[in-house]
N, C-alpha and C positions, 0 to 999 in steps of 0.2 A: 346888369351892372358891369361896367367895363372901364378900364383905365388904359389909355393909349400912351405908348412911349413915343418920344420925338423921333426915334430912328425909324419908326414905321410910317413916316410921312414923306420919305424921300422919293424922288422921281426915278424911274428906271428907263434909261435911253433904249435898252434892249426891247422894251415893250413896243416901241415904235416899229420894230421890224417884224413883230409877230402878227399873224392874221387876226382879223377881227373876231369877236366872240361869235359862237354859232348862233344862227337865227333862232327865234322863238319856236317852241314846239308847234307843229302844224295845227291849223284850225280843224274843227270837227269834220269839215267837208274835204280837206286835203287828202291826197293819196300818199301813203308812206310805203315806199318800196325798198327792198333790200336786194342788191345784186352781189353775187360772188365774183371775185376778181382773182383767179388763181395765178395770173401772170405778174402781179405787181410785187416789187421787192425793194423799193427805195423811195426816198423823198421825192425824187423827180417824177416817179410814177404817180404818186399821190397828187402832185400839182397838176399833172397832165390830165388825169381822170376827172378831177374836180373842175378843171377849166373846160373840158369837153362837155361835161354835164350841165354846168351852169350857163353855158352859152346857148342852151336850148330854152326857148321861152316857156316851155311847159314845166321846167324845173325851177322850183322856188329856192331850193337850197340842197347842197350835197356835202356829205362828210365821208371820208374814206378812213377805215380802220385798217392799218397795215398789219397788225397782229393777226386779226381774223380774216384779212384779205376780203373785206366787204365794203360796199358803198351803201350808206344810209341816205335815201333820197326823199325829199318832200316835193311832191309834184301836184299840178292842178288836177281837179277831179277828172276821172276817166282815163288818166294816163296809165298805160300798162308797161310792164318790164320789156315786152317785145318792141315797144316804141323807142326805148333808150339803148338797147343792146347794139343796134347798128351804129349809133354815135360812137360808142367805145371801140367797136371793131374798126371804124375809120381812123381812130386815134392809135390803133395798133394794140388794143387790149382785148383779150378774150373775156367775155362776161356772160353770165347766165343767172336766171332767177334762183334765189337761194332756196334750197330744200330745207325747211325747218327741221326735218328729221335727221339731217346729216350730222354725223358726229365729227365736230371740228377737231377733237383730239386725235381721232383716227387718221384724218387727213394730214394733220401736222406730223404725226409719227410716220406716215407713209412718205411724206416729202423728205423727212430726215433720213430715213433708211435708204431712199433713192440716192440722196447726196453722198451718204457714207459709202454706198456700193460703188458709185462713180469714182469717188476718191480712192478706194481700194484698187479699182481697175487701173486708174492712172498711175498709182504708185507701183503696182506690180509690173505693168508694162514698162515704166520708166527704168526700173532696176534692170530688167532684162535687156533693154536697148543699150543702157550704159555699159553692161558687161560686154556686149558686142562691140561697142565703140572703143573699149580698152584695146582690143586687138588692132583696130585701125590706128589708134594713137601710138601703139607700140611698133608700128611700121609695116603692117600688112599692106600689100599693094596689088594692083592689077586685078586679076580674077577673084582672088581671095577677098580683097577690099570690096569689090563690087557685090560679091555674094553676101557679105555682112551688111552692106547697105540695103540690098533687096530684102533680106530677112528683117532688118530694122523697119523698113517701109511696111512689110506685111504685118508687123506688130503695131506700129504707130498709127497707121491710118484708121483701122477699126477702133483702136483704143481711144484716140482723140475724138473721133466722130461720136462714140458712145458717151465717154466721160464728159466731153465738152458740150453736151446737148443743152444744158441750161443757158450757156452763153450764146450758142447759135440761135436758139429760139427767141431769146430776148433781143438780140441784135437784129434779127430779121423783122420782128414786130416793130422795132423802132424805125428801121429803114423804110418799111412799108408805109409808116405814118409820116415819113419825111422829117425825122428828127434823129438826134444822136443821143446815145447814152454810154455808160462806161464799158458796156459789153461789146460795142462796135470795134474799138481799137484792139480789144482782146481777141476777137474773132479774126480781124485782119492779120494780127501777128501770128496766130495759129495757122491760118490758111497760107500766108506767105512762107512761113517756116516749112510747112509740109510741101508746098509746090516747088519752092526753090531747091529743097532737098531731093525731091523726086526728079527735078530737072538735072541736078548734079549727078544723081545716080544713073539716069538714062544716058548721060554724056560721059559716063565713067570718070566723073570728077573726083578730086581728092577729098572733098569735104561734103558731108551731109549733116543735117541738123534735126534729125528725128528725135534725138534725146532732148534737144532744147524745147521742142514743141511739147513733149510729154512732161518735162519738168515744169514748164510754164503752166500746163493744165493742172498738174498736181498741186502746185502752190496756190493757184487761184481757187481751186475747189476747197482747199484747206481753209482759206479765208471765208469762202461762202458758207461752209459748214459751221465754222465757229460763229458766224453771224446768225445763222439759222438757229443754233442752239440757244442763243441769248433771247430769241423771240419765242421759241417753241414752248417755254414754260408759262407763258401768259395765256389766260383764258378770259372770256368775257364776263365782267362783273354783272352786266345787265342780264345775261343768261342765268347767272346764279340767283339774282333777285327774282326773276320770273319763275324760277323753280320753286320759290317759296310760296307762290300762289297756290291756293287750295284747288285741286282739280274737280272735286265733287262736293256737293252741299246737301243738307236736309231741308227741302222745301215743305212748308206747312200749307196744306190745302184748306178749303172752306170748312171742312168737318173737324179740323184740328189734327188730322193724321199727317204723318211725315213720310216723305218719299225722297230717296236719294236720286239726285239729278246732276248732270254736268253743270258746272258753274256757268258755262256759256249759255245754258238754257234759262238762267235767271234774268229777271227784268226788274227795273225800278218799281218799288211798291210791293214786291213779293215778301212773304214772311219766311224767315230762315231760322232754323234751330241750330244752336251751337252748343255742343256738349262740353262738360268740363275737360280741360286738356286739349281742346280743339282750337284751331286757328281760324280767325274770322275770314270767311271767303269773300265778303263784300264790305263796303262802307255802309253804315246804317245807323238806325236809332233803336235802342232797346225798348221793346213794348211789353215784355214780360220777363220776370226773373231778376235775381240779384246775384252779383258775383264780383270778383276782383279780376282785373286784367293785368297781364304782364305786357307793358309797352316798351320794355327795354330795347327790343330790336329796332323800334322806330324812333324812340326819343332818347334812349340812354338813361331814363329815369330809373333809379334803383328800386323804389318802393312800388308795390302793386297799387293800381288805381281802382277805386270803387266804381262799379257800374250798376245802375238801376234803371227803372223806367224813365224814358226821355233822355237817357245818356247817349251821346254819340260815340260810335266805335269805328275803327278803321281796319281795313283788310290788313292781315299780317299780325294783328294783336292776338295774344293767346288768352283764352278763357281759363281761369285757374280753378275756381271752386264750385260754381253752380251753373245749371243750364240757363241759357239765355235765348229769348226769341227776338229776332231783329226784323225791322222793316227796312228793306234795301233802299238806299238813297243813291248809290253808285255801284255799277257792276262792270266787270270786264276791264276794258282799257281806261275807264274813267275812275277806277279805284285809286286810292292814295298810294298803294303799293306799286301798281302798274305805272303810275305817273312818276314814282321814284325810280323805277327801272328805266323809264324813258330819259329821266334826268341824267342818270348814270351813263346811259348809252351815248347821249349827246356829249357829255364831258369826256367819256372814254374815247370817242371818235376824235375829239379835239386834241387828244394826245399826238395826233399826226402832225401837229404844228411843231413838235420837237424833232429837229433833224440832228443827226449825229455830226460830229466834226468832220468825219470822212465825207459825208454827203455834201457838206458845205465846201470842202476843199476840192471836191471833184466836179463842181459845176462848170468850170472852164477847162477842165483837164482834157476831156475827150476831143473837142475841136482843136485844141492846141496840139495834141499828138498827131492828129490827122494832117494838119497844116505842115508840121515839121517833117513828117515822113514824106508827104507829097513834094515838098520843096527839095528834100534830099534826093528823091528819085529823079525829079526833073533836072536838078543841077548836075548829078552824075551822068545822066543820060546825055545831056548837052555837052558835058566835058569830055566823056569817054566815047560816046556813041555806042556803048556796049549795054544792051538791055539786061544781060545776065548780071553784070556788075551793079547796075542801078537797082535791080530788084533785090539783090543780096543786101545792099546797104539800106534800102528802105525797110526790108525785113528786120535788119539789125536795129534800126532806129525804133521800129514799133515794139520789138521785144525788149530792148533796153529801157524804153519808157513805159513799158506795160505797168498798169497800176496795181501790181501784186503787193509791193511794200505798202502802198497806200491802202489797199484793201485789207491788209493784215494789221495795219497800224492800230485801228480801234479794236477789232475782235481779239487780237493777241493780248492787249492790255486789259480789256474787259474780262477775258477768261482768267487771266492771272489774278486780277483784283477780286473777281467773284469767288475764286477758289480760296483766297485769303479771308474774305469775309465769311465764307461758308464755315471755315474752321473756327471762326469767332462767333458763329451762331446766327449769321444773316444770309438769306438766300436771295440773290439778285435775279429778278425775272425779266425786267425790261431792258432792251438793248441800249437805251440812252440814259438809264437811271443814274449811273455813276457820274456821267457828265453833268446831269442836272443837279445831282446831290452836291457836287463841288461848288455850285453857284448859290447854295442856300444861305440866306441871312436871317430867316425867321423860322422857328420851329413851333408848331401848334400841336398840342396834345388833347385828345379826348381824356375824360377823367375815368369813368367807370369801365373797368376791364382793361384799361391801358396803363394809366398811372396807378390804378388800384388793382387788387386781386380779383374784384368782381363778385365776391361772396361776403355777405355781412357776418360779423361776429359780435358776440356780446361784450360790451365794454364795461358795464357796471351792473351789478346784481345785488339786491338786498341780502344782507347777511342772515336774515331770519330763516331758519330751516322750514318754518311753517309756511311762509310766503313762497319760498323757493320750491317746496314740495308740491304745492297747489299749482304753481305756474308750470312746473315740468309735466305734471299729469295732464293739464289742459293742452300744453304745447304738443305733447306726443300724440294727442288725439286729432291733431289738425295736420293737413298737408300744406299749409301756407308756408312760403319760404322763410318768413321771419319766425314762425313757430318752430320750424325745423332748426333754425339757427339757435333759438332760445333753448330748445331741448338739448341740443348738442353742447351748448355752453354750460348749462346746469349739470348735465351728465358728466362733463369733464371736471367740474368742480366737486363732484362726489355727492351732489344733492339727490336724495331719494324722492321718488314720486309718491304722493298719497293716493288713496283709493277714492275714486269719484263715482257718483251714481248719475245715471241719466244724461250722459254726455251728448250734447247736440251741437253740431257746427252750423252756423248761419253764414252762408256764402256772402262774402263782401263785408262781413262785420267781425266774426270771430267765433269762439267756442264758449259754451256755458254748460254748467253741470251743478249738481247738488253735492255739498260736502259738509258733514256734521250739522245738518239742518240749515245751512247757509247757501244762498245762491252765489256762485262764483262765475266770473266772466273774464276772459282773456281776448283782447282784440283791439279794434279801432278805438281811438281816444273818445270820439264823440259817442260811441255806442256804450262805453262803460262809464261815461260821465266825467271824463278828464278834459282838460284844456289842451288841445293838440299844439297850440302855439308855444306851450311850455317846453317842447322838445328841442327848440333852437336848431342848431346845425346838425343834430343827430336824427336818424330814423329811429322810431320807438314803437313799441306795443305796450298795452296797459293791462294790469290785473286789478280786479276789484273783488273783494271778499265781503259779501253781505253789504252792509251800509258803511264799511270802512272807506277811507279815502283811496282813490286809485293809486297804484304803484307803477312807475314807468320802468320798463326795461329798454335800455338804449343800445343801439347797434352802430358799428362803424366799419367801413371797408378798410382793410389793411393795405398799406403801400405795396406795390409790386416791387420785388427785389431790384435794387439798382436805381430806383426812381430818384432818390435824393442825389445820388452820384451823377446821374446823367444830366440833371438840371444844373448842377454845379459845373460840370465839364462843358456844357454848352455855353454857359455864361463866360467861362474862361476863354472860350473860342470867340467871344464877341457876338454870339447869336442872341436875338430877341426871342423870348419864350412866352407863350400864351396858352390858355386853356379855353376850349369851346366844349361845353357840356350840355346835355339835355336834362341834367339833374336840377334839383331845386336850388334857389339862390343861396339859402343858408348853408347847405352842404358844400356847394362849390366855393363860397367865400371862405369857409373854414379851411377847406382843403388847400386852396391857393395860398392862404396865409401860412399854413403849415409848411409849404414848400418855398415860401418867399416869392411867389409869382404875382406880379402886380396886374398883369393884363389877363382878364378872364371874362367870359360871358356864360350865363346859365339859361336853362329852360329853352334851349334851342332845338328847333325842328330840323329835319334833314336838309331842306332847301335853304334854311337860314344859315346853317353851317357852311354850305357850299357858297352862298352869297357872301358870307364874311370872308371866306378865302379869296373869292374874286375881288372883293374890295381891297384886300391887302395887296393882291397882285396888281391891281390898277394903280395903287400908290407906289409901285415900283419894287415891291418885295418879291423875293424868290422863296416860296413857302414850302417847308417840309411838314406834311400832315402825318401824325401818328395816331391811329385809331383802330377800333376793333369791332364796332357795332354796325348793324344794318343802317342806323342813322348816320354813320360815318362814310358810307360808300360814295355818296355824291361828293363829299368834301375831299375824300382821298383822290378821286379822279380829277377834281377841279384844281388840286394843288400842283405846284411845280414838280414835286416828287413826293412819294408817299411810302409809309412803312406800316405794316400791321403785324401783330403777334400771330404765331401759328395757331394759338388757341382761339383766334377770332372766327367769326362766321365765315363760311365759304365766300359769301358775297363780298365781304370786306377784304378778305385775304387775296382774292383774285383781282380786286380793284386796285390793289397796291402794287407798287413797283418792286418793293423789297419785303420779304417776310422774315420776322424775328422768330427764330426757331425755339429759343429757350424762354424761360420766365424772366431772366435778368434783362433790364433795359439798358445796362451800361454799354453794350456794343453799338448803340445808336450814335453816341458821340464819337466813338472810334471810326464808325463808317464815314462820317464827314471828313475825318483826317485822311483816311485811305482814298476816298473819292478825290480829294484835292491832289494827292500824290499820283493817282491814276491819270487825271487830266494832264498833269505835267508830263507824265510819261508819253501820253498820246501826242502832245505837242513836240516832245523830243523826237518821237518817231517820224513826225512830219518833217522835222528839220533834217533828220538822217536821210529820209527819202529825197528831200530837196537837194541836199549836198551831193547825194549819189547821182542825181540827174544832172546837176551842174558839171560834175566831173565826167560822167559817162557819155552823156549825149553828144558833146562836141567830138569825142573820140569816134562814136558811131557815125556821125555825119561826115567826119573826115575820112572814113573808110578804114580806120584802125581796128574796128571791132567786127568780127564775123558774127553771124547769128548765134553760133555756138558760144563764143565769148560773151555775147550779149546775154544769152540765157544764164551763163554762169554768174555774170555780174548781177543780173536780176535776182538770181537765187541767193547770192551773197547778201544783197540788201534785205531780202526777206528774212533770212536767218538772223541778220543783225537786229532787225526790228523785233523779232520774236525774243531774242536774248535780252534786249533792253526791257521788254515787257516783263520778263521773269525777274528782273531786279526789283520789281515792285514789292515782292514778298519779303525783302530784307529790311530790317530796321524799323518795322512797324510795331508800335507798342500795342500790346493787347490790353483792352480796357480792363 
C-alpha cells in the first residue's frame, strides 16, 4: 500500500551526469575476482582503474571501492587475477589478488599511522629550519649565512624525501602511465624549491627556500591526513553480512545421526538439523519439527513466523523455540543471505560514483598549473636569458598555485562539521556524506527499530486478576519474545502468577498447562481457537481457559524518542518523508497514520527496499535512508546518503554513511541543516582559493614573488581556509 507525493516525480538533471547502474550480478559461470589496489586515493584513480579493466574483452564489468581500495571484477570463465594485474600496472597502479584473511582495519590503521608520522617529521623539520631562517632574515651574511643554508639543506632534503613519499609515489605512477594527477604539480613544486635552494646555497646566494619546501609538505600532509581520517572509519557492509553466515552445520546422515560439518561441505538435498537459538545455515524446506522463526534481520517483521513441515526457510533466520530438520535447497553463494551480501557489495562499490567537490574542482587544475609554470619559465628565460631567474620564477608559480588550499577546502570543513555533529550525537563516516546530505530532498525511514524502539510492550490487559494470573504463569514458562513482554507487563502491573501443573511448551504454537481442573493455553490465535484477523493493527497473543472465549493480549512498539519531532522538523524543511517496512500492512498503516506520514510501503524484502530507493533516485530524488536492520543494508547503500542508529546491526551500521549514537532521532533533522552550512563553507573556501590565485599568480609570474614569499602566501591561504571552516561550529542550533 503506498501513496506517492507529487514532489517525488520530478526529474533530476544531475542523474544524467552519474554513471549507469552497476551491471547485473554475474551468471553462474562467470568469474568474480577481487583485486587489492593500495595506491588509489581519489575519484580520478577510480575512473582510470575501471576504464583500464573494462577495456579488456575478458572483463564484463568492474567496480572500484575507494574505502576498501578494492576492485570487484566480473570476468569471463577462466580469467585469473594474474591476467588483469599487468593491465593495471600499465595504467600506473599496483594491484594484487586480495587475501581474504587480511584485516582491512589493520591496514587502514597502518596507513593512518604512517601519514601521521610523516606529518610529524615534516612539522618538526619545518620548525627547525624556520628557526635557522630567522638568523638569515635578521641579517646573517657570508659564511654564517652559508652555514645556516647548508644545515637547513641537511635537514630539509631527508625530511622532504621521507615525509613527501606519498606524493612522490603517486606522481611517479601517474607519469609512468602518461597521465597527470594532483600530485604531479605538488612534486614539481617540492623538487624545484629544493633544487633552486641548493643551487642558491652552492653559489653562496642570499636566498634559499628550504623552509618553503617543508612548510608546503606539512600543509599538504595535513590535508591528506584529514581526508584519510574521514575514510578510515568506514568498513565493508558486505563483509559484515558475510560474517553472519553460519560457518558450520549439523548434517543428518542416512541413519538419522548428526555430524558437524563445514557449511561449504553441504550440498543441495542434504538434511540439516537446526537447534533452538541457532541460525539457518542454508535455504531449505522444513521436513521435520515445528518452531517459530525470527525473520526480523531479513524482513524487519516484528512477530515471529510459524515454521512446520513444507515451510520454506532462508539462511540467516533464527530458530526460536524447537528443533527443525531442513532439506537444503540452496547452499553457499546461492543462499539468500549471500545474495544479499552480493547486493550490498555492488551497491557499496557504486558509492564510488560520488566524488567530492574537491575532486570535481581539481579535474582541470593539474594541467593548468603545469602550463602556467612552463609558460612563465619559457617567458623569463627568453626575456632575461638567465636560467637561474627563470627557474626561481617557475618554482614560485608552482608553489603559489600549489593545491594546498584546495586540498584543505573539503577536509577542513568536513572535520569541523563532523566534530559539531559528533557533539550532537552523529558520527560521520564517509568522506562525501555531508556533501550528499546537503542535497537530500526525500527522507525514507525503516519502521521497526528505527522509528520505533524495537521491543513490544503490552498495551491493554484484562483487569481480572484471575485471567492475568494464569496469563503471567504461562508467559513466564515460555521463552517466546511476546510471552516475555507479556510477563514483564503483568509483573509491572503487580499481577501475581497462579500455580500451574504440567506446563508444556509447543514450539510454534504456545504453552499449555492444567489449572484447577481446566486446560489453559497461551499462544497463537489459531491454536487457541481465536480469530487472528481480530487483532487489527496490533500484534497479539491469546489466552484460553477451558471452554471460555479466548482473551487477546495486544502489543505495540513504542516510538523512539524524537521520532515525532524529527518528522515535523523534516517537513518544516520541505523534505518528503516515507516509510519502507518489512512489517505487516496493518501495523505499518496504523503507525504511518500515527505520525501523519502518507507515503509508506509494507511487507518489503531487502531487494524490494533497495529497488524502491533506486526508483526514487531514477525519478530525480536525492534520498536519505534511515534504517537499522539487516533487511535495510541494501537500501542504505543504494540511497544517496544513509544513517543508522548505533544500536543497529553491525551490517547496517557499517553500510551507512552516518551513525546515530544516541536513542533520540532529533539530530537527524539538524544534520541536514549542518550539512547545508558545511557545503556553503566548502564553496566559500573554493572562492577564497580562487581569489588568492587571481591575486597571487600574476605577482609570481611577474617575478614579484620569490619561492619563499610564494610559500608564505600559500600557507596564508591554507590557514584562511582552515579558519573559515572553523566558523561552521558557530550559530548552529542544537536539535
